[in-house]
C-alpha positions in Angstrom: 12.6 -16.2 -11.7 11.7 -14.3 -14.9 8.5 -13.1 -13.1 10.3 -11.8 -9.9 13.1 -10.2 -12.2 10.4 -8.4 -14.0 8.8 -7.4 -10.7 11.9 -6.2 -9.4 12.3 -4.0 -12.4 8.9 -2.5 -12.2 9.2 -1.8 -8.5 12.4 0.0 -9.0 10.3 2.5 -11.0 8.0 3.0 -8.0 11.1 3.7 -5.7 12.7 6.1 -8.0 9.5 8.2 -8.2 9.8 8.3 -4.3 13.3 9.9 -4.4 12.7 12.6 -6.8 12.8 15.3 -4.1 13.0 19.0 -3.8 11.0 21.9 -2.5 7.7 23.7 -3.4 8.0 27.2 -5.0 5.1 29.4 -5.5 5.1 32.3 -7.9 2.5 34.7 -9.5 2.5 37.0 -12.4 1.9 40.6 -11.7 1.0 43.0 -14.7 2.8 46.1 -15.0 1.3 49.4 -15.9 -0.6 49.9 -19.4 2.6 51.2 -21.1 4.4 47.9 -20.4 1.3 45.7 -20.3 3.4 43.0 -22.5 5.8 42.4 -19.7 5.4 40.6 -16.4 7.2 40.5 -13.2 7.3 37.2 -11.3 6.8 37.1 -7.5 8.4 33.9 -6.5 8.4 32.4 -2.9 9.7 29.2 -1.5 7.0 27.4 0.5 8.9 24.4 2.1 12.4 24.0 3.5 13.0 20.4 4.3 15.7 19.2 6.6 18.9 17.8 5.2 18.3 14.3 3.9 14.7 14.7 3.5 12.9 15.2 0.1 9.5 16.1 -1.4 7.4 13.5 -3.2 4.4 15.3 -4.9 1.9 18.0 -4.0 -1.6 19.0 -4.9 -3.8 22.0 -4.7 -7.1 22.0 -2.9 -10.0 22.7 -5.2 -10.3 26.2 -3.7 -6.7 26.9 -4.1 -6.2 27.8 -0.3 -4.3 24.7 0.6 -1.7 22.6 -0.7 -1.1 19.0 0.4 2.3 17.5 -0.1 4.3 14.3 0.9 7.8 14.2 2.3 10.3 11.3 2.9 13.0 11.0 5.6 16.3 9.7 5.1 15.0 6.5 6.7 12.6 6.4 3.9 9.5 7.1 5.7 6.7 8.8 3.7 4.3 11.2 5.4 1.4 13.5 4.1 1.5 17.2 5.2 -0.8 20.1 4.5 0.0 23.9 4.4 -1.8 27.1 3.5 -1.2 28.2 0.0 1.3 30.7 1.1 3.4 28.2 2.9 2.0 28.9 6.4 0.5 26.6 9.0 2.4 23.5 8.0 1.5 20.3 9.8 1.7 16.6 9.3 -1.4 14.8 8.7 -0.1 11.2 9.2 1.6 9.4 11.8 4.4 6.9 12.2 2.5 3.6 11.6 3.3 3.2 8.1 4.1 5.0 4.6 1.5 7.5 3.4 1.7 9.0 -0.2 -0.1 10.0 -3.4 -2.8 12.2 -2.0 -5.8 13.4 -4.0 -8.4 15.9 -3.0 -12.1 15.2 -3.1 -14.1 17.7 -5.4 -15.4 19.5 -2.5 -12.0 19.9 -0.6 -13.3 18.1 2.5 -11.5 14.6 2.0 -8.1 13.5 1.0 -7.6 10.1 -0.7 -4.3 8.6 -0.3 -2.3 5.1 -0.4 -1.0 3.6 3.0 0.6 0.5 3.8 0.2 0.7 7.5 -2.2 -2.3 7.5 -0.9 -4.0 4.3 0.4 -7.6 4.4 3.7 -8.3 3.1 3.9 -9.1 -0.6 6.0 -12.0 0.3 7.3 -13.2 3.7 10.9 -12.8 4.4 11.8 -16.6 4.7 10.3 -17.0 0.8 12.5 -14.0 -0.4 15.8 -15.2 -2.3 18.9 -13.3 -1.5 19.2 -10.0 -3.4 15.4 -9.7 -3.8 14.4 -8.3 -0.3 12.3 -5.6 -2.1 9.7 -8.3 -2.2 9.2 -8.4 1.6 7.5 -5.0 1.3 4.0 -4.1 2.7 1.2 -3.7 0.2 -0.5 -0.3 0.2 -4.3 0.2 0.2 -6.4 3.1 -0.4 -7.2 5.2 2.6 -9.4 8.4 3.1 -9.3 11.0 5.8 -10.9 14.7 6.4 -8.6 17.4 5.1 -7.7 18.2 8.7 -6.2 14.8 9.3 -9.0 13.3 11.3 -11.1 10.2 10.7 -8.4 8.1 8.9 -9.8 4.8 7.6 -9.4 2.3 4.8 -11.5 3.4 1.8 -12.3 -0.1 0.8 -10.8 -3.8 1.0 -8.9 -5.3 -1.5 -10.1 -8.5 -3.1 -8.3 -11.8 -3.4 -8.0 -11.5 -7.2 -6.3 -8.0 -6.7 -3.4 -9.3 -4.7 -0.6 -7.1 -5.7 1.2 -3.7 -5.3 -0.8 -0.5 -6.3 1.8 1.3 -8.3 -0.3 4.3 -9.3 -3.9 5.7 -9.4 -6.0 8.7 -10.7 -9.2 10.2 -9.5 -11.9 11.3 -11.8 -12.7 15.0 -11.8 -16.2 14.3 -10.2 -14.3 12.1 -7.6 -16.7 9.1 -8.2 -14.1 6.7 -9.9 -10.5 5.6 -9.4 -8.3 4.0 -12.0 -5.3 2.1 -10.7 -2.4 -0.1 -11.7 -1.9 -3.1 -9.8 1.5 -5.2 -9.9 0.7 -8.8 -9.3 3.4 -11.6 -9.3 2.8 -12.3 -13.0 1.0 -9.4 -14.6 0.7 -5.6 -14.4 -3.0 -4.9 -14.6 -5.2 -1.8 -15.0 -8.4 -1.6 -12.8 -11.2 0.8 -12.3 -13.6 1.2 -9.3 -16.2 3.2 -7.7 -14.9 5.5 -5.0 -16.4 3.1 -2.4 -14.9 0.1 -3.8 -18.2 -1.1 -5.7 -18.3 -2.2 -9.5 -14.6 -3.0 -9.6 -13.4 -4.1 -13.1 -10.1 -5.2 -14.5 -9.6 -3.1 -17.8 -6.2 -4.6 -18.8 -4.2 -7.5 -17.9 -0.7 -8.0 -19.6 3.0 -7.7 -18.8 3.4 -3.7 -20.0 4.4 -1.3 -17.1 1.9 1.4 -16.9 2.0 4.9 -15.5 0.7 8.5 -15.7 -3.1 7.6 -15.6 -5.6 10.4 -16.4 -9.2 10.6 -16.7 -10.7 12.7 -19.5 -12.7 15.7 -17.9 -15.9 14.0 -18.5 -14.6 10.7 -17.1 -15.3 8.7 -20.3 -11.7 8.1 -21.4 -8.4 7.3 -19.9 -5.1 8.1 -21.1 -1.8 6.3 -19.7 1.8 5.4 -20.8 2.8 2.0 -21.3 6.3 0.5 -22.3 6.4 -1.2 -25.5 9.2 -3.6 -24.5 8.4 -7.3 -24.1 9.7 -9.3 -21.0 12.5 -11.0 -22.5 13.6 -7.8 -24.1 14.1 -5.6 -21.0 17.7 -5.1 -20.0 17.2 -1.5 -19.0 17.6 0.7 -16.0 14.1 1.2 -14.6 13.5 4.8 -15.1 14.8 4.8 -18.7 12.2 2.3 -20.0 10.7 3.5 -23.1 6.8 4.4 -23.1 4.1 5.1 -25.6 1.0 6.9 -25.1 -2.3 4.9 -25.1 -6.1 5.7 -24.6 -8.9 3.5 -23.5 -12.6 3.9 -22.7 -13.4 3.9 -19.0 -15.6 0.6 -19.6 -12.5 -1.1 -21.0 -13.3 -1.0 -24.6 -11.5 0.5 -27.6 -7.9 0.6 -26.2 -5.3 1.9 -28.8 -2.1 3.6 -28.9 -2.2 7.4 -29.7 1.6 8.0 -30.1 4.3 5.6 -30.5 8.2 6.2 -31.1 8.7 3.6 -33.8 11.9 1.7 -33.8 13.3 3.4 -36.9 12.6 6.9 -35.2 14.3 6.1 -32.1 17.6 8.1 -31.6 18.3 6.4 -28.3 17.1 3.0 -26.9 15.5 5.0 -23.8 13.4 7.3 -26.3 10.3 7.7 -24.6 6.9 9.5 -24.1 6.5 11.0 -20.5 3.8 13.3 -18.8 0.5 14.1 -20.5 -2.3 16.5 -19.8 -6.0 16.8 -20.9 -7.0 20.2 -22.2 -10.1 21.5 -19.9 -12.5 20.9 -22.6 -11.2 17.3 -23.2 -10.6 17.7 -27.0 -6.7 17.9 -26.8 -3.8 16.2 -25.2 -0.5 17.5 -24.4 2.5 15.3 -24.0 6.2 15.2 -23.8 8.3 13.2 -26.4 12.0 12.6 -25.4 14.1 11.4 -28.2 17.3 12.9 -27.2 16.2 16.3 -26.0 12.5 16.3 -24.9 9.8 18.5 -26.9 6.1 19.3 -26.2 3.2 18.1 -28.6 -0.2 18.6 -28.8 -2.9 16.5 -30.8 -6.7 15.6 -31.0 -8.0 12.8 -28.5 -8.2 10.4 -31.6 -4.4 10.9 -32.3 -4.9 13.1 -35.2 -3.4 16.5 -35.9 -0.1 15.9 -34.0 2.0 19.1 -33.7 5.2 20.0 -32.2 4.9 23.1 -29.9 8.6 23.4 -28.8 11.9 23.0 -30.5 14.6 20.3 -29.4 17.0 22.9 -28.0 14.5 24.0 -25.5 14.3 20.6 -23.9 10.7 21.0 -22.7 8.6 18.8 -20.5 6.1 18.6 -17.8 3.3 20.5 -19.8 0.2 21.4 -17.8 -2.8 23.4 -19.0 -4.5 26.6 -17.5 -7.8 26.2 -16.2 -9.1 28.4 -19.2 -7.1 26.3 -21.6 -5.3 29.4 -23.1 -1.8 28.9 -21.4 0.6 25.9 -20.9 3.2 25.9 -18.3 6.2 23.7 -18.6 9.7 23.0 -17.5 12.7 23.7 -20.0 16.4 23.2 -19.9 17.9 25.6 -22.4 21.5 26.0 -23.3 24.2 23.3 -24.3 21.1 21.5 -26.2 19.8 20.3 -22.8 21.1 17.5 -20.5 22.9 14.4 -22.0 22.1 10.8 -21.2 23.9 11.2 -17.9 22.1 14.2 -16.8 24.9 16.7 -17.4 24.4 20.2 -18.6 25.6 23.7 -18.2 22.1 25.0 -17.8 19.4 24.1 -15.1 15.6 23.6 -15.7 13.4 26.6 -15.5 9.5 27.2 -15.5 8.4 28.7 -18.7 4.9 29.6 -20.1 3.4 29.9 -23.5 0.0 30.3 -25.3 -2.0 27.0 -26.1 -0.6 27.1 -29.6 3.0 27.3 -28.8 3.5 31.3 -29.2 4.5 34.1 -26.8 6.9 31.9 -24.6 8.2 33.6 -21.4 10.7 32.4 -18.9 9.3 32.5 -15.2 12.0 31.1 -13.2 15.9 32.2 -13.4 17.3 30.6 -10.1 20.3 28.3 -10.0 18.1 25.2 -8.8 16.3 23.0 -11.0 12.5 23.8 -11.3 10.1 21.2 -12.7 6.6 19.7 -12.5 4.7 23.0 -12.5 1.0 23.0 -11.4 -1.6 25.5 -11.9 -3.8 26.8 -8.8 -7.3 26.3 -9.7 -8.0 30.0 -10.4 -5.1 30.1 -12.9 -3.3 33.0 -10.8 -0.6 31.1 -9.4 1.8 28.1 -10.3 3.7 25.9 -7.8 
């Protein structure tokens, strides 16, 4: 029962990520004439307008910046992959009603899209084996799939081996498109695996009971950063999305796993204090991350964990940092006013998108609408943010 209780908790994390909906907005900065060159005008445009009861679950720019692929969920809980031009036109659905499709990633040349789908997955547990209150266990296991960027030629990327029997709870594609790192939720462990894109040379990197999320290859593919909860199984009595996480790094061959940033027990202002969101600098020498110990703040450090510096103050309640392609700018979301949201999410202010220099200076607010703006993402050429 302990194992199933733990699995139920971790699977709740996956479901909560599915229901973080919204719309995709696009904006770009337009320089004013030379006398006002220090000022910028933001041209903002809403790209999606989802039906009531539907939501958005993630999006990704194509390598050339001309397309955006995104995932929607319906009020029935169905997940589908869509594509549109970067100006919001020509929206069309790429996947059908056979199952749930999610977590799309582009191949480096922009011709293929890798994603997760449970359309041919077996059930994690048959219904008659599931105890009352644990019906989530009767869910289909997702596999890796690949398709052309126009939705044609959909097929399984590779088969799952018997020793990998479990639920893929997240993955990341290396920048050269040759490797995949993914987390596997089994009945007794939560494992981290790496494989070639064709399923060859699979290797288990980590096997333990820590929930893991937000995996990211270094630009050269030699290292992987990820977040892992520091709580042991018997200590977990928390709501799934409030688990505390620390930032870790491991070589892509499985060696030299170590923590980069932990919130020590003596430093915690709340039991849910955590690290969330991380981003490699384009040259692979620095790492950005958000530390939420009450309000959130953005930090920067070397990849060995040294030279840790806080870039934003607590009153800015900043998170979701992302580097521009040239490494000179950082875009992030921020809730300013009333010292940010409290534990129940209450605030007199909403989340807006901000930008700053890579050293934390010259902050500028980009959005001022009444909706919450979060998870900003740069276009490949650095001229637009969605």
